[in-house]
C-alpha positions as CSV (number, residue, x, y, z in Angstrom):
1,M,-0.1,-0.1,0.0
2,M,1.3,3.4,-1.0
3,T,2.1,5.9,1.8
4,T,0.8,9.6,1.6
5,Q,4.4,10.7,0.9
6,A,4.9,8.1,-1.8
7,V,1.6,9.0,-3.5
8,E,2.7,12.7,-3.5
9,R,6.0,11.9,-4.9
10,A,4.7,9.6,-7.6
11,T,2.8,12.5,-9.2
12,K,6.1,14.0,-10.2
13,A,8.5,12.0,-12.2
14,I,11.9,11.4,-10.8
15,T,14.7,11.3,-13.5
16,V,17.5,8.8,-13.0
17,F,20.4,9.4,-15.4
18,I,22.7,6.4,-15.7
19,A,26.0,7.6,-17.1
20,D,28.1,4.5,-17.0
21,P,27.3,0.9,-18.2
22,L,25.4,-1.0,-15.6
23,S,23.8,-4.4,-16.1
24,E,19.9,-4.7,-15.9
25,D,20.4,-7.1,-12.9
26,G,22.2,-4.3,-11.1
27,I,19.4,-1.7,-11.7
28,Y,16.6,-4.2,-11.3
29,P,15.3,-2.5,-8.1
30,L,14.8,0.8,-10.0
31,I,13.1,-1.0,-12.8
32,Q,10.6,-2.9,-10.8
33,E,9.9,-0.1,-8.4
34,S,6.2,0.8,-8.6
35,E,5.5,3.3,-5.8
36,L,7.9,5.9,-7.3
37,N,7.4,7.5,-10.7
38,L,10.9,6.8,-12.0
39,N,12.1,8.0,-15.4
40,I,15.2,5.9,-16.1
41,I,17.5,7.3,-18.8
42,T,20.7,5.5,-19.8
43,D,23.3,7.4,-21.8
44,T,26.9,6.2,-21.5
45,G,30.2,7.2,-22.9
46,L,29.5,11.0,-22.6
47,T,32.2,13.7,-22.6
48,Q,32.0,16.3,-19.8
49,S,30.4,18.9,-22.1
50,Q,27.8,16.4,-23.3
51,L,27.0,15.3,-19.8
52,I,26.6,19.1,-18.7
53,E,24.2,19.7,-21.6
54,K,21.9,16.7,-20.5
55,I,21.9,16.9,-16.8
56,A,19.9,20.1,-16.0
57,N,16.7,18.4,-15.1
58,V,18.1,15.2,-13.6
59,D,17.2,14.2,-10.1
60,V,19.6,11.3,-9.7
61,L,22.9,10.6,-11.4
62,L,24.2,7.1,-11.2
63,V,27.8,6.5,-12.3
64,R,30.7,4.0,-11.8
65,S,34.3,4.9,-12.5
66,Q,34.3,6.1,-16.0
67,T,32.4,9.3,-15.5
68,T,33.9,12.2,-13.6
69,V,31.4,14.2,-11.7
70,T,33.1,17.6,-11.6
71,R,31.9,20.8,-10.0
72,E,30.9,22.0,-13.4
73,V,28.7,19.1,-13.9
74,I,27.1,19.6,-10.4
75,E,26.5,23.2,-11.0
76,A,24.8,22.5,-14.3
77,A,22.4,19.9,-12.5
78,K,19.7,22.4,-11.2
79,N,17.5,19.5,-9.8
80,L,20.1,17.1,-8.8
81,K,19.4,15.6,-5.3
82,L,21.5,12.5,-5.3
83,I,24.7,11.1,-6.8
84,G,25.1,7.2,-6.7
85,R,28.4,5.7,-7.2
86,A,28.1,1.9,-8.0
87,G,31.4,1.1,-6.2
88,V,33.5,1.7,-3.3
89,G,35.7,4.8,-4.1
90,V,34.3,8.2,-4.9
91,D,37.4,9.8,-6.2
92,N,35.6,10.6,-9.5
93,I,33.1,12.8,-7.7
94,D,33.7,16.3,-6.3
95,L,32.3,15.7,-2.8
96,A,32.8,19.2,-1.7
97,A,30.8,20.7,-4.6
98,A,28.1,18.1,-3.9
99,T,28.0,19.0,-0.3
100,E,27.8,22.8,-0.9
101,H,24.9,22.2,-3.3
102,G,23.1,20.0,-0.8
103,I,23.5,16.8,-2.9
104,I,23.8,13.6,-1.1
105,V,26.5,11.1,-2.4
106,V,26.1,7.4,-1.8
107,N,28.4,4.4,-2.6
108,A,28.4,0.7,-2.0
109,P,31.0,0.1,0.4
110,D,30.3,-3.6,1.1
111,G,29.5,-4.6,-2.5
112,N,33.0,-5.8,-3.3
113,T,34.0,-7.2,0.0
114,N,33.7,-10.7,-0.9
115,S,35.2,-10.3,-4.4
116,A,38.3,-8.5,-3.0
117,A,38.8,-11.1,-0.3
118,E,38.5,-14.0,-2.6
119,H,40.9,-12.3,-5.0
120,T,43.3,-11.9,-2.1
121,I,43.3,-15.6,-1.3
122,A,43.5,-16.6,-5.0
123,M,46.6,-14.6,-5.4
124,M,48.1,-15.9,-2.2
125,T,47.5,-19.6,-3.3
126,A,48.9,-18.8,-6.8
127,L,51.9,-17.3,-5.3
128,A,52.6,-20.2,-2.9
129,R,52.3,-22.7,-5.8
130,Y,53.8,-20.8,-8.8
131,I,50.7,-21.4,-10.8
132,P,51.1,-18.5,-13.3
133,Q,54.8,-19.2,-13.8
134,A,54.3,-23.0,-14.3
135,F,51.2,-22.3,-16.6
136,N,53.4,-20.1,-18.9
137,T,56.1,-22.6,-19.0
138,L,53.7,-25.3,-20.0
139,K,52.1,-23.1,-22.7
140,N,55.5,-22.8,-24.1
141,G,55.9,-26.6,-24.6
142,I,57.9,-27.2,-21.5
143,W,56.9,-29.8,-18.9
144,D,58.9,-28.6,-15.9
145,R,57.9,-29.8,-12.5
146,K,61.2,-29.3,-10.7
147,S,61.3,-25.6,-10.9
148,Y,57.9,-25.0,-9.3
149,V,58.1,-26.7,-5.9
150,G,55.9,-24.4,-3.9
151,V,54.7,-24.2,-0.1
152,E,51.6,-25.1,1.7
153,L,49.5,-22.6,3.4
154,K,48.5,-24.9,6.2
155,H,50.0,-23.9,9.5
156,K,51.7,-20.9,7.9
157,V,51.3,-17.4,9.6
158,L,49.3,-14.9,7.6
159,G,50.0,-11.3,8.7
160,I,47.1,-9.0,7.8
161,I,47.7,-5.3,8.0
162,G,44.3,-3.5,8.1
163,M,41.3,-5.3,9.6
164,G,38.4,-3.6,8.0
165,R,35.5,-5.4,6.2
166,I,38.0,-7.0,3.7
167,G,40.8,-7.8,6.1
168,V,38.3,-9.5,8.2
169,E,37.0,-11.6,5.4
170,V,40.4,-12.7,4.5
171,A,41.2,-13.7,8.0
172,Y,38.1,-16.0,7.9
173,R,39.1,-17.5,4.6
174,A,42.7,-18.0,5.9
175,K,41.7,-19.7,9.0
176,G,39.6,-22.0,6.7
177,Q,43.0,-23.0,5.2
178,R,44.2,-23.7,8.7
179,M,46.6,-20.8,8.6
180,K,47.4,-18.9,11.8
181,V,46.6,-15.2,11.6
182,I,48.4,-12.2,13.2
183,A,46.7,-8.9,12.5
184,Y,47.3,-5.1,13.0
185,D,44.7,-2.4,12.9
186,P,44.8,0.9,14.9
187,F,41.1,0.0,16.0
188,L,41.5,-3.6,16.6
189,S,41.0,-4.4,20.4
190,E,42.1,-7.5,22.2
191,E,38.4,-8.5,22.7
192,R,37.8,-8.1,18.8
193,A,40.9,-10.0,18.0
194,Q,39.9,-12.9,20.2
195,E,36.4,-12.8,18.7
196,L,37.8,-13.2,15.2
197,G,40.2,-15.9,16.3
198,V,43.4,-13.8,15.4
199,T,46.4,-12.6,17.4
200,K,46.7,-8.8,17.6
201,G,50.1,-7.4,17.0
202,T,51.9,-4.1,16.0
203,V,52.8,-3.6,12.3
204,D,56.4,-4.6,13.2
205,E,55.2,-7.7,15.0
206,V,53.1,-8.8,12.1
207,C,56.0,-8.3,9.7
208,A,58.4,-10.3,12.1
209,A,56.1,-13.2,12.6
210,A,54.4,-13.7,9.2
211,D,55.2,-16.1,6.4
212,F,52.7,-14.2,4.1
213,I,51.8,-10.6,4.4
214,T,48.7,-9.0,3.0
215,V,47.7,-5.3,3.2
216,H,44.1,-4.0,3.5
217,T,44.4,-0.4,4.5
218,P,43.4,2.8,2.7
219,L,46.3,4.9,1.1
220,L,46.8,7.5,3.6
221,P,49.9,9.7,4.5
222,E,50.3,7.4,7.5
223,T,50.0,4.2,5.3
224,R,52.0,5.3,2.3
225,N,55.2,3.3,2.1
226,L,54.1,1.5,5.2
227,I,56.0,-1.7,4.1
228,N,59.5,-0.4,3.3
229,K,63.1,-1.5,3.5
230,E,63.3,-1.1,7.3
231,R,60.2,-3.5,7.7
232,F,61.5,-6.0,5.0
233,A,64.7,-6.3,7.2
234,I,62.7,-7.5,10.1
235,M,60.7,-10.0,8.1
236,K,61.4,-13.6,7.9
237,D,63.7,-14.8,5.1
238,G,61.4,-16.2,2.3
239,V,58.4,-14.1,3.2
240,R,55.7,-13.6,0.5
241,I,53.9,-10.3,0.0
242,I,50.4,-9.7,-1.3
243,N,48.9,-6.3,-2.1
244,C,45.2,-6.2,-3.4
245,A,44.4,-2.9,-1.7
246,R,46.2,0.2,-2.9
247,G,49.4,0.9,-4.7
248,G,51.8,2.8,-2.7
249,I,51.0,1.1,0.8
250,I,54.2,-1.1,-0.2
251,N,57.3,0.8,-1.3
252,E,57.7,-0.7,-4.8
253,D,61.4,0.1,-5.2
254,D,62.1,-1.5,-1.7
255,L,60.0,-4.6,-2.6
256,Y,62.0,-5.0,-5.8
257,D,65.3,-4.8,-3.8
258,A,64.1,-7.4,-1.3
259,I,63.1,-9.8,-3.9
260,V,66.4,-9.4,-5.8
261,A,68.2,-9.9,-2.5
262,K,66.1,-13.1,-1.9
263,K,64.7,-11.8,1.4
264,V,61.3,-11.9,-0.2
265,A,60.5,-15.2,-2.0
266,G,57.7,-13.6,-4.0
267,A,55.0,-11.1,-4.5
268,A,51.4,-11.0,-5.7
269,L,50.2,-7.6,-6.8
270,D,46.8,-6.4,-8.0
271,V,47.6,-2.7,-7.6
272,F,50.4,-0.3,-8.4
273,I,51.2,3.4,-7.5
274,T,50.8,4.3,-11.3
275,E,48.3,2.4,-13.5
276,P,48.3,0.9,-16.0
277,A,51.6,-0.7,-15.0
278,T,52.4,-2.8,-18.1
279,D,56.2,-1.9,-18.0
280,H,56.9,-1.8,-14.3
281,P,60.2,-3.1,-13.1
282,L,58.6,-5.6,-10.8
283,L,57.0,-7.4,-13.7
284,T,60.5,-8.3,-15.0
285,L,61.1,-10.5,-11.9
286,P,60.0,-14.2,-12.1
287,E,59.0,-14.2,-8.4
288,V,56.2,-11.6,-9.1
289,I,52.8,-12.4,-10.2
290,A,50.4,-9.7,-11.0
291,T,46.8,-8.8,-12.1
292,P,45.5,-5.5,-13.6
293,H,43.5,-4.3,-10.7
294,L,40.9,-7.1,-10.6
295,G,39.9,-7.1,-7.0
296,A,36.3,-6.1,-7.6
297,S,36.0,-7.5,-11.1
298,T,33.4,-10.3,-10.6
299,I,29.9,-10.4,-12.1
300,E,28.5,-10.6,-8.6
301,A,30.4,-7.7,-7.3
302,Q,29.5,-5.4,-10.2
303,E,25.8,-6.3,-9.7
304,S,25.9,-6.1,-6.0
305,V,27.3,-2.5,-5.9
306,A,24.7,-1.4,-8.4
307,V,21.9,-3.2,-6.6
308,D,23.1,-1.4,-3.2
309,V,23.1,2.0,-4.8
310,S,19.7,1.4,-6.5
311,N,18.1,0.4,-3.2
312,D,19.6,3.6,-1.6
313,I,18.0,5.8,-4.3
314,I,14.6,4.3,-3.7
315,K,15.1,4.6,0.1
316,F,16.0,8.2,-0.3
317,F,12.9,9.2,-2.2
318,K,10.7,7.2,0.0
319,T,12.0,8.1,3.6
320,G,14.6,10.9,3.0
321,T,17.3,8.7,4.3
322,V,20.2,6.6,2.8
323,T,22.1,3.6,4.1
324,N,25.5,4.5,2.6
325,P,26.2,8.2,2.4
326,V,29.6,9.6,1.9
327,N,29.0,13.2,2.5
328,M,26.9,15.5,4.7
329,P,23.3,15.8,3.6
330,S,21.7,19.3,3.4
331,I,20.2,20.6,6.7
332,S,18.2,23.8,7.3
333,K,20.0,27.1,7.2
334,E,18.7,27.8,10.7
335,K,20.2,24.7,12.3
336,L,23.3,25.1,10.3
337,A,23.9,28.6,11.5
338,Q,23.6,27.4,15.1
339,I,26.0,24.5,15.0
340,E,28.5,25.4,12.1
341,P,30.8,27.4,14.3
342,F,31.5,24.4,16.4
343,F,32.1,21.9,13.5
344,G,35.8,22.6,13.2
345,L,36.4,22.5,17.1
346,A,34.6,19.1,17.5
347,E,36.7,17.5,14.7
348,K,40.0,19.0,16.1
349,L,39.2,17.6,19.5
350,G,38.9,14.1,18.1
351,Q,42.0,14.5,15.9
352,F,43.9,15.5,19.1
353,L,42.9,12.5,21.0
354,I,43.7,9.8,18.6
355,Q,47.3,11.1,18.4
356,V,47.9,10.8,22.0
357,T,47.0,7.0,22.2
358,T,48.4,4.0,20.5
359,E,45.6,1.7,21.6
360,A,42.3,0.8,20.2
361,V,39.6,3.1,21.4
362,K,36.7,1.3,23.2
363,E,34.7,4.2,24.4
364,L,34.1,7.7,23.4
365,N,32.3,10.3,25.7
366,I,31.4,13.7,24.6
367,S,30.0,16.2,27.0
368,Y,28.3,19.6,25.7
369,A,28.1,22.2,28.3
370,G,26.7,25.8,28.2
371,D,25.0,27.3,25.2
372,V,26.0,24.5,22.8
373,A,24.0,22.1,24.9
374,N,20.9,23.8,23.7
375,F,21.5,22.7,20.1
376,D,21.0,19.5,18.2
377,V,24.5,18.3,18.8
378,R,24.4,15.0,16.8
379,P,26.3,16.5,13.8
380,L,28.9,17.8,16.3
381,T,29.3,14.3,17.7
382,A,29.7,13.0,14.1
383,N,32.4,15.4,13.5
384,A,34.3,14.6,16.6
385,I,34.1,10.9,15.6
386,K,35.3,11.9,12.1
387,G,38.3,13.6,13.6
388,L,39.0,10.5,15.7
389,L,38.9,8.1,12.8
390,S,40.1,10.1,9.9
391,T,43.7,9.8,10.9
392,N,43.5,6.0,10.2
393,H,40.5,5.7,7.8
394,G,41.3,8.7,5.5
395,T,38.6,10.5,3.5
396,H,36.2,7.5,3.6
397,V,35.1,8.9,7.0
398,N,32.7,11.8,7.0
399,N,30.3,13.3,9.5
400,V,27.4,11.2,8.1
401,N,29.0,7.8,8.2
402,A,31.3,8.4,11.1
403,R,29.1,7.0,13.9
404,Y,28.3,3.9,11.8
405,L,32.0,3.3,11.3
406,A,32.8,3.7,14.9
407,E,30.1,1.4,16.1
408,R,31.0,-1.2,13.5
409,I,34.5,-1.4,15.0
410,G,33.0,-1.9,18.6
411,M,33.3,1.7,19.9
412,N,30.7,2.8,22.4
413,I,29.6,6.5,22.0
414,N,27.9,8.5,24.7
415,E,26.7,11.9,24.7
416,H,26.0,14.2,27.7
417,K,24.5,17.6,27.9
418,T,24.3,20.3,30.6
419,T,23.7,24.0,30.7
420,T,26.4,24.5,33.4
421,A,29.8,25.2,31.7
422,K,31.9,26.1,34.7
423,G,33.1,29.5,33.6
424,F,32.7,29.0,29.9
425,T,29.9,30.1,27.7
426,N,30.2,26.9,25.9
427,L,32.5,23.9,26.4
428,I,32.9,20.6,24.4
429,T,34.7,17.8,26.5
430,V,35.7,14.8,24.5
431,E,37.1,11.6,26.4
432,I,38.3,8.3,25.1
433,K,38.9,5.0,26.9
434,T,41.1,2.2,25.8
435,A,41.8,-1.1,27.5
436,N,44.5,0.7,29.7
437,E,44.2,4.4,29.2
438,T,41.7,7.4,29.5
439,H,42.4,10.6,27.7
440,T,40.5,13.9,27.7
441,V,40.6,17.2,25.9
442,A,38.1,20.2,26.2
443,G,37.7,23.1,23.8
444,T,35.6,26.2,23.6
445,L,34.8,29.1,21.0
446,L,35.9,32.5,22.2
447,N,34.1,35.6,20.9
448,G,36.3,37.2,18.3
449,L,39.1,34.7,18.9
450,G,37.9,31.4,17.5
451,A,38.5,27.8,18.7
452,R,40.8,27.1,21.6
453,I,41.8,24.0,23.5
454,V,41.3,25.0,27.2
455,K,41.9,21.7,28.9
456,V,44.2,18.7,28.3
457,E,44.0,15.6,30.7
458,G,42.3,18.0,33.2
459,F,45.3,20.6,33.1
460,V,44.1,24.2,32.1
461,V,45.8,25.5,28.9
462,D,44.9,27.8,26.1
463,V,45.9,26.6,22.8
464,I,44.9,27.3,19.2
465,P,44.0,23.8,17.7
466,A,45.9,24.2,14.5
467,G,49.3,23.4,13.0
468,N,52.1,21.3,14.6
469,L,51.9,20.9,18.5
470,L,54.1,19.1,20.9
471,Y,52.4,17.6,23.8
472,V,54.7,16.9,26.8
473,K,53.8,15.2,30.1
474,N,56.3,15.9,32.8
475,T,56.9,16.2,36.6
476,D,56.8,19.9,37.8
477,K,60.4,20.5,38.5
478,P,62.6,23.7,38.0
479,G,64.3,23.8,34.6
480,A,61.9,21.2,33.0
481,I,60.7,23.9,30.5
482,G,64.1,25.3,29.7
483,R,65.6,21.8,29.0
484,V,62.8,20.9,26.6
485,A,63.4,24.3,24.8
486,T,67.1,23.8,24.6
487,K,66.7,20.2,23.1
488,L,64.3,21.5,20.4
489,A,66.7,24.3,19.6
490,E,69.5,21.8,19.1
491,K,67.1,20.0,16.6
492,D,66.5,23.4,14.9
493,I,62.8,23.3,16.1
494,N,61.3,26.7,16.6
495,I,58.8,27.3,19.4
496,A,55.9,29.6,18.4
497,T,54.0,29.5,21.7
498,M,54.1,27.6,24.9
499,Q,51.4,26.7,27.4
500,V,51.8,24.9,30.6
501,G,49.7,23.5,33.3
502,R,50.1,21.6,36.6
503,D,47.9,20.0,39.4
504,M,50.3,21.1,42.2
505,V,53.7,22.4,42.8
506,G,56.1,19.5,42.3
507,G,53.3,17.2,40.8
508,S,52.2,16.1,37.3
509,A,52.3,18.9,34.6
510,V,51.9,19.2,30.9
511,M,53.5,21.4,28.3
512,M,51.6,22.4,25.1
513,L,54.0,23.8,22.4
514,A,53.0,25.2,19.1
515,I,56.1,24.7,16.8
516,D,57.0,25.5,13.3
517,N,58.5,22.1,12.1
518,I,57.0,18.7,11.7
519,V,59.1,16.6,14.3
520,T,60.3,13.2,13.5
521,A,60.4,10.1,15.9
522,E,64.0,10.7,16.5
523,D,63.2,14.2,17.7
524,L,60.5,13.0,20.1
525,Q,62.9,10.3,21.5
526,Y,65.7,13.1,21.9
527,V,63.2,15.2,24.0
528,A,61.8,12.1,25.8
529,Q,65.2,11.2,27.3
530,L,65.2,14.4,29.5
531,E,64.9,14.2,33.2
532,N,61.5,14.4,34.6
533,I,59.9,14.0,31.0
534,D,57.3,11.3,31.2
535,E,55.8,11.4,27.7
536,V,56.3,13.3,24.4
537,K,53.7,13.2,21.6
538,A,53.6,15.1,18.3
539,I,50.1,16.5,17.3
540,T,49.2,17.8,13.9
541,L,46.0,19.6,13.6
């Protein structure tokens, strides 16, 4: 039976423009939809100018990876309400422009999970048994059994770096092969590891223990060249490497050298930094097998992502909500005006906290006090979660899907509101709890001065949440500040501002330094060796 909303919407045709090839099975939910008056147009292979000419009256644009949805396209689409990407990535869509114009972007983050996981296992098996090399030899008329003696997967240790949805599926399949699994993910807790039946380790521990190593992280500044010559050096002799995630996570030059040196017995690659990669030096090595970015290339995956997006289109026009948004939907101008000034502050507080802990966050508590407590703070909580997750999850995290992603990795989220702000007009306090630690940071907006961090671990400070910061925990003893400043000067690190706080004379204290340089791990260790210095962390906001 049609709802009143559906009847009203059915009176006006909703134009769905499909700009990339999609199977009829993939868009079947749209074809068979009867409550909505859908006008489905398929016109593929268009140039940008042709797409701009045809999109003026379109309500929904559905694409894959071939069509680039630029700002110009979005600005030409006067009626556009939703962009659907039948796939995982949204690199071909200008998200900022879509958000500015109140257009929701949806994708299908789970549609290729099975396909990518199966491809990883297939590549690992082929690598272990030299299947491509043996096949090529046989095709050339040579029956050679002695050159291709492989290894079994049974009882071998698989190291998985990145335990998102694909990494978890790979772990399930590897355990079916009776492999032992050791895994790293910044948000993998001991409890979650036990639930999955894997051993939790650091990146270095995974590298040192594994016979096979597969990576399943996004490509971020933190993960670029994550596997490099230093990490190859701590691996077992004869380790085998698999990358079906993103080119650049593994340093390709260092991988080449490690294979030539016989440190690495072989590599299976589905992705490269630059694609197509038909003349890549790694392809000249007989120990390397490769495929041309086929991780999501199955009939089922292609259909699944299209079906997921088609269902989200229908859900949006029936309920106004979507399952897999990748940007912030439009909100009323009145509500936006109330909360927008706090967006940046909430995100910075989350970014700050994730950089002071190395453990998986189990609980996130956010307290809103003063004037801000009178607003609808859910978007602010989403921004704080986004800041917390984005360091390790990249642009995939936004203030629409942040809560969903946090809850999916087992993080408990709690909000608290009070009109009492204890001396501040407004105050946002964010607390994270891990298995062994609790960290807090609080911030406010000052009239005419903008955002400020005003408390760190309970210590009162006054810090602009921007740029490069150095967070130092120390014992309040004479000369501590001077010694830190001297050590930084020796490393040619200039201090812009410094804030200090303490609980009592001679007790625990903190220093918050705004610095002009990005500090290295070596610089941090150099300062941490000082007398009465308990901890030093580099924070980038």
